[in-house]
KEBA-216522 format. One record per residue: x, y, z of N, C-alpha, C in turn; residue in three letters. Coordinates in nm, 4 decimals, padded with zeros to 6 digits. Layout:
((X,Y,Z),(X,Y,Z),(X,Y,Z),"ALA")
...
END
This chain:
((00.0856,-00.1173,00.0000),(00.0000,00.0000,00.0000),(00.0903,00.1238,00.0000),"MET")
((00.0644,00.2121,-00.0937),(00.1462,00.3327,-00.0990),(00.0826,00.4449,-00.0177),"ASP")
((00.1512,00.5566,-00.0104),(00.1054,00.6671,00.0736),(-00.0266,00.7279,00.0253),"TYR")
((-00.0479,00.7339,-00.1051),(-00.1722,00.7914,-00.1585),(-00.2927,00.7091,-00.1144),"ALA")
((-00.2804,00.5770,-00.1196),(-00.3898,00.4902,-00.0751),(-00.4147,00.5066,00.0742),"GLN")
((-00.3098,00.5171,00.1505),(-00.3219,00.5345,00.2949),(-00.3901,00.6669,00.3285),"LEU")
((-00.3565,00.7714,00.2569),(-00.4178,00.9022,00.2800),(-00.5657,00.8995,00.2445),"ILE")
((-00.6016,00.8352,00.1324),(-00.7419,00.8251,00.0922),(-00.8216,00.7487,00.1974),"ILE")
((-00.7682,00.6391,00.2475),(-00.8370,00.5608,00.3512),(-00.8515,00.6425,00.4789),"ILE")
((-00.7482,00.7163,00.5166),(-00.7544,00.7994,00.6368),(-00.8607,00.9079,00.6230),"ALA")
((-00.8706,00.9703,00.5061),(-00.9727,01.0735,00.4834),(-01.1117,01.0126,00.4903),"ILE")
((-01.1292,00.8960,00.4324),(-01.2590,00.8279,00.4346),(-01.2999,00.7906,00.5768),"LEU")
((-01.2095,00.7351,00.6532),(-01.2391,00.6971,00.7917),(-01.2741,00.8200,00.8744),"VAL")
((-01.2016,00.9289,00.8553),(-01.2289,01.0516,00.9301),(-01.3662,01.1081,00.8942),"GLU")
((-01.4034,01.1046,00.7664),(-01.5341,01.1554,00.7232),(-01.6470,01.0715,00.7821),"ALA")
((-01.6302,00.9411,00.7814),(-01.7315,00.8528,00.8400),(-01.7433,00.8786,00.9896),"ILE")
((-01.6317,00.8917,01.0577),(-01.6323,00.9162,01.2020),(-01.7028,01.0468,01.2362),"TRP")
((-01.6757,01.1535,01.1607),(-01.7391,01.2830,01.1859),(-01.8907,01.2746,01.1655),"GLU")
((-01.9346,01.2036,01.0621),(-02.0786,01.1877,01.0384),(-02.1453,01.1075,01.1493),"ASN")
((-02.0784,01.0061,01.1992),(-02.1340,00.9264,01.3085),(-02.1443,01.0089,01.4368),"LEU")
((-02.0461,01.0949,01.4615),(-02.0516,01.1813,01.5803),(-02.1695,01.2775,01.5725),"LYS")
((-02.1912,01.3359,01.4556),(-02.3039,01.4279,01.4382),(-02.4352,01.3543,01.4569),"ILE")
((-02.4464,01.2368,01.3986),(-02.5678,01.1563,01.4121),(-02.5926,01.1209,01.5579),"LEU")
((-02.4883,01.0782,01.6286),(-02.5017,01.0423,01.7698),(-02.5444,01.1621,01.8532),"TYR")
((-02.4824,01.2780,01.8282),(-02.5168,01.3982,01.9054),(-02.6634,01.4353,01.8877),"ASP")
((-02.7113,01.4334,01.7647),(-02.8510,01.4715,01.7379),(-02.9472,01.3704,01.7996),"LYS")
((-02.9139,01.2420,01.7898),(-03.0006,01.1406,01.8497),(-03.0028,01.1551,02.0012),"MET")
((-02.8886,01.1815,02.0614),(-02.8818,01.1972,02.2063),(-02.9666,01.3151,02.2521),"LEU")
((-02.9581,01.4269,02.1814),(-03.0373,01.5451,02.2170),(-03.1859,01.5126,02.2072),"VAL")
((-03.2276,01.4478,02.0994),(-03.3699,01.4163,02.0816),(-03.4193,01.3166,02.1865),"CYS")
((-03.3369,01.2221,02.2242),(-03.3771,01.1255,02.3262),(-03.3872,01.1933,02.4629),"VAL")
((-03.2886,01.2721,02.4995),(-03.2898,01.3371,02.6306),(-03.4002,01.4415,02.6421),"LEU")
((-03.4288,01.5112,02.5314),(-03.5337,01.6133,02.5332),(-03.6705,01.5550,02.4976),"ALA")
((-03.6731,01.4270,02.4650),(-03.7954,01.3561,02.4259),(-03.8670,01.4269,02.3109),"GLN")
((-03.7901,01.4566,02.2067),(-03.8443,01.5203,02.0865),(-03.8850,01.4100,01.9900),"ILE")
((-04.0120,01.4106,01.9505),(-04.0654,01.3067,01.8621),(-04.1504,01.3718,01.7541),"ASP")
((-04.0953,01.3800,01.6340),(-04.1671,01.4421,01.5232),(-04.2875,01.3577,01.4817),"ILE")
((-04.2814,01.2293,01.5063),(-04.3921,01.1403,01.4697),(-04.5148,01.1685,01.5562),"PHE")
((-04.4922,01.1942,01.6836),(-04.6034,01.2284,01.7727),(-04.6654,01.3618,01.7334),"ALA")
((-04.5845,01.4529,01.6819),(-04.6362,01.5827,01.6397),(-04.7336,01.5720,01.5230),"LEU")
((-04.7131,01.4712,01.4378),(-04.8013,01.4555,01.3216),(-04.9064,01.3472,01.3437),"VAL")
((-04.9159,01.2952,01.4664),(-05.0216,01.2015,01.5004),(-04.9887,01.0548,01.4808),"GLY")
((-04.8630,01.0220,01.4612),(-04.8219,00.8818,01.4482),(-04.7740,00.8340,01.5841),"ILE")
((-04.8435,00.7350,01.6398),(-04.8030,00.6815,01.7695),(-04.7232,00.5535,01.7492),"THR")
((-04.6138,00.5448,01.8181),(-04.5280,00.4272,01.8120),(-04.5376,00.3523,01.9447),"LEU")
((-04.5245,00.2205,01.9388),(-04.5341,00.1414,02.0616),(-04.4228,00.1755,02.1596),"LYS")
((-04.3039,00.2006,02.1077),(-04.1905,00.2380,02.1921),(-04.1534,00.3833,02.1613),"LEU")
((-04.1788,00.4735,02.2535),(-04.1486,00.6151,02.2277),(-04.0017,00.6409,02.1939),"PRO")
((-03.9100,00.5603,02.2466),(-03.7674,00.5800,02.2203),(-03.7374,00.5691,02.0714),"ILE")
((-03.8136,00.4865,02.0008),(-03.7934,00.4718,01.8565),(-03.8220,00.6050,01.7865),"VAL")
((-03.9285,00.6720,01.8267),(-03.9602,00.8029,01.7702),(-03.8525,00.9050,01.7984),"GLY")
((-03.7964,00.9017,01.9185),(-03.6899,00.9956,01.9543),(-03.5653,00.9722,01.8690),"TYR")
((-03.5280,00.8450,01.8533),(-03.4078,00.8109,01.7768),(-03.4275,00.8460,01.6295),"VAL")
((-03.5429,00.8114,01.5742),(-03.5688,00.8434,01.4338),(-03.5748,00.9941,01.4109),"LEU")
((-03.6275,01.0669,01.5073),(-03.6284,01.2126,01.4979),(-03.4858,01.2661,01.4997),"THR")
((-03.4000,01.2066,01.5807),(-03.2588,01.2466,01.5826),(-03.1913,01.2224,01.4494),"GLY")
((-03.2253,01.1110,01.3847),(-03.1684,01.0820,01.2532),(-03.2158,01.1861,01.1520),"ILE")
((-03.3441,01.2203,01.1584),(-03.3966,01.3219,01.0678),(-03.3290,01.4562,01.0943),"ILE")
((-03.3125,01.4912,01.2207),(-03.2488,01.6185,01.2563),(-03.1033,01.6239,01.2113),"CYS")
((-03.0365,01.5103,01.2103),(-02.8964,01.5095,01.1702),(-02.8801,01.5419,01.0222),"SER")
((-02.9860,01.5301,00.9453),(-02.9793,01.5638,00.8027),(-02.9808,01.7135,00.7796),"ARG")
((-03.0234,01.7912,00.8802),(-03.0198,01.9362,00.8683),(-03.1572,01.9985,00.8556),"GLY")
((-03.1585,02.1306,00.8610),(-03.2854,02.2035,00.8608),(-03.3579,02.1932,00.7277),"SER")
((-03.2854,02.1837,00.6169),(-03.3522,02.1717,00.4870),(-03.4319,02.0420,00.4783),"ASN")
((-03.3769,01.9346,00.5287),(-03.4472,01.8061,00.5253),(-03.5728,01.8109,00.6114),"ALA")
((-03.5636,01.8745,00.7269),(-03.6805,01.8864,00.8154),(-03.7864,01.9747,00.7506),"ILE")
((-03.7448,02.0863,00.6908),(-03.8383,02.1756,00.6240),(-03.9076,02.1042,00.5077),"ASN")
((-03.8332,02.0295,00.4279),(-03.8918,01.9541,00.3171),(-03.9900,01.8501,00.3677),"ASP")
((-03.9537,01.7790,00.4744),(-04.0410,01.6772,00.5314),(-04.1709,01.7381,00.5818),"LEU")
((-04.1619,01.8458,00.6562),(-04.2825,01.9098,00.7083),(-04.3676,01.9677,00.5951),"LEU")
((-04.3044,02.0176,00.4911),(-04.3782,02.0657,00.3756),(-04.4559,01.9554,00.3067),"GLY")
((-04.3947,01.8387,00.2940),(-04.4635,01.7246,00.2336),(-04.5789,01.6765,00.3209),"LYS")
((-04.5585,01.6801,00.4511),(-04.6655,01.6372,00.5418),(-04.7840,01.7330,00.5374),"LEU")
((-04.7562,01.8612,00.5153),(-04.8626,01.9603,00.5059),(-04.9308,01.9585,00.3694),"LYS")
((-04.8692,01.8911,00.2726),(-04.9247,01.8832,00.1388),(-04.8800,01.9964,00.0474),"GLY")
((-04.7716,02.0598,00.0789),(-04.7228,02.1721,-00.0028),(-04.6364,02.1218,-00.1162),"GLU")
END
């Protein structure tokens, strides 16, 4: 393995790690604050923690993704 391959692998691992940290942070915030976007739109889940975690995943995508999702739910 040459240095170029090693650098590419290192960049890839770092990018994956940073994305996982962001995802974990958003999920943790939603779980601790009990934020559930599914409950807001009237979808009840048997395990509330699932709604919190899924909301964290949605939040980790950013404000544009949330705005698009809410727009679709409203029928816009």
